C-alpha positions in Angstrom: 0.3 -4.9 26.7 -1.0 -1.7 27.0 -1.7 0.8 24.3 -1.3 4.1 25.6 -0.4 6.3 22.6 -0.9 3.9 20.0 -2.2 5.4 16.7 -0.8 4.2 12.9 -1.9 4.6 9.5 -1.5 3.8 5.4 1.5 5.1 3.6 -0.4 8.0 1.9 -2.2 9.4 5.1 -5.4 8.4 3.9 -6.7 6.2 6.4 -5.7 6.9 10.3 -6.8 4.9 13.2 -5.8 4.6 17.0 -6.3 2.1 19.3 -8.5 3.2 22.6 -7.6 -0.1 24.6 -5.1 -2.8 25.1 -3.0 -4.7 22.4 -3.1 -8.7 22.4 -0.9 -11.3 21.1 1.1 -10.0 18.5 2.2 -12.6 16.1 3.3 -13.5 12.2 1.6 -15.8 10.0 3.3 -17.4 7.4 0.4 -18.8 5.2 0.1 -18.4 1.5 -3.0 -15.8 2.4 -1.2 -13.5 4.5 2.0 -13.5 1.9 -0.5 -12.7 -0.8 -2.5 -9.8 1.5 1.3 -8.2 2.6 3.4 -9.0 -0.2 6.0 -10.6 2.0 7.4 -13.4 3.2 4.5 -13.4 6.5 1.9 -11.6 7.9 2.3 -8.9 11.0 -0.2 -8.5 12.9 -1.3 -7.6 16.8 -4.9 -8.1 18.2 -7.0 -5.9 19.9 -10.8 -5.8 20.6 -12.4 -4.7 17.2 -14.3 -1.8 19.2 -11.4 0.0 20.4 -9.8 0.6 16.5 -11.5 4.0 16.4 -10.7 5.1 12.5 -9.5 8.9 12.6 -8.9 9.3 9.1 -11.0 7.2 6.1 -11.9 3.9 6.3 -10.6 1.2 4.9 -11.7 -1.0 2.0 -12.2 -4.6 2.7 -11.4 -8.2 0.8 -12.7 -11.0 1.6 -9.8 -13.1 1.7 -11.6 -16.6 2.8 -14.9 -17.7 4.5 -12.8 -16.7 8.0 -10.8 -13.4 7.4 -11.6 -9.8 5.8 -8.6 -7.5 5.5 -8.9 -3.9 5.4 -6.1 -2.1 3.3 -6.4 1.4 2.0 -7.9 1.7 -1.2 -5.5 4.9 -2.2 -2.4 3.2 -2.2 -2.9 -0.4 -1.3 -1.4 -0.4 2.3 -2.5 -3.3 4.3 -4.2 -2.5 7.5 -6.4 -4.8 9.3 -6.6 -9.0 9.4 -10.4 -9.2 10.9 -11.5 -13.0 11.8 -14.4 -12.1 13.7 -16.7 -8.9 15.3 -14.8 -8.9 18.2 -11.3 -9.1 17.1 -9.3 -7.5 14.2 -5.7 -7.3 13.6 -3.7 -4.6 13.2 -0.6 -4.9 10.4 2.0 -4.2 12.8 4.1 -1.9 10.3 0.9 0.5 9.7 1.3 1.6 13.9 3.5 4.6 13.9 5.7 2.9 16.6 5.8 -0.6 15.2 8.9 -1.3 17.3 6.8 -0.8 20.6 4.7 -4.3 19.6 7.0 -7.5 20.5 6.0 -10.3 18.8 4.9 -13.4 21.0 4.6 -15.7 18.6 4.5 -17.4 14.5 2.0 -19.7 13.1 4.2 -21.7 10.9 2.7 -22.9 7.4 3.7 -24.8 4.7 3.9 -21.5 2.8 7.1 -20.4 4.5 9.9 -19.7 2.6 12.5 -22.3 3.2 15.3 -20.2 3.7 13.4 -18.1 6.9 15.7 -18.8 9.3 18.7 -17.8 7.1 17.3 -14.3 6.9 19.0 -12.6 10.1 22.2 -14.4 8.7 22.4 -11.7 5.3 25.1 -9.3 4.8 23.7 -5.9 6.6 24.4 -2.6 4.1 24.3 0.3 6.9 22.4 2.9 6.3 25.6 5.4 7.1 27.8 3.4 3.8 28.7 6.5 1.8 27.3 4.3 -1.2 23.3 4.3 1.0 24.1 7.4 2.7 24.2 8.8 -1.4 21.1 6.8 -2.5 19.2 8.0 0.7 19.8 11.5 0.8 18.6 11.9 -3.0 15.1 10.4 -1.5 12.0 12.9 -1.4 9.2 11.1 0.6 5.9 11.4 0.0 4.6 9.1 2.9 2.7 10.4 6.1 4.6 11.0 8.9 4.4 8.7 11.4 1.8 10.6 13.7 -1.3 12.3 13.4 -1.7 15.3 11.0 -4.4 18.2 11.0 -4.6 17.7 7.0 -3.4 15.5 4.5 -2.2 14.5 1.6 0.7 17.3 1.8 1.5 18.6 -1.9 4.9 18.3 -3.2 
C-alpha cells in the first residue's frame, strides 16, 4: 500500500504527522491493552517503518503499556496515535489518519478479550444522518475538532 499524501493527527490539532514511505499491514487487535488504550472494542492500527513517520506539529506523549509496547497519544486531547513495538516499526492509529477509509484492514488479532457480540455489530439498526431527528442534532453541533488536513496554525479559537 502506498502512502503518498498520508497525513494525520490528533483531535485537537496539537500533534500532526505525515508518512514518508509505505504503509504495511492494517489490523485490528482485540486484546485488553488495545481496548483500554483506545477506549473501544479493539485497536485499529496500520504499520509503517518508524523512520517514515515525520511529526510535523508537536510530539506525542508515550505510555509504556507492557514490556513490549509503548503507545503514543496527544497530551492535550488524549487521542491515541501510535502502537510502538520496536525501534524499526510503528503502528499508526487508523482513526487518526486524515483519510482512514483509504486503509483496508488485512487481519484481526483474536483474543479472549474480544467482546462476545462483536460479529453482531454489523446487524444492529442504523440511524442515518439524514433522518430528521439525527439531522437536527447534527446541525446543532459546532465542532472545535482539527480538520482532516494540515493547517498553517492551530488551534482555531471559537
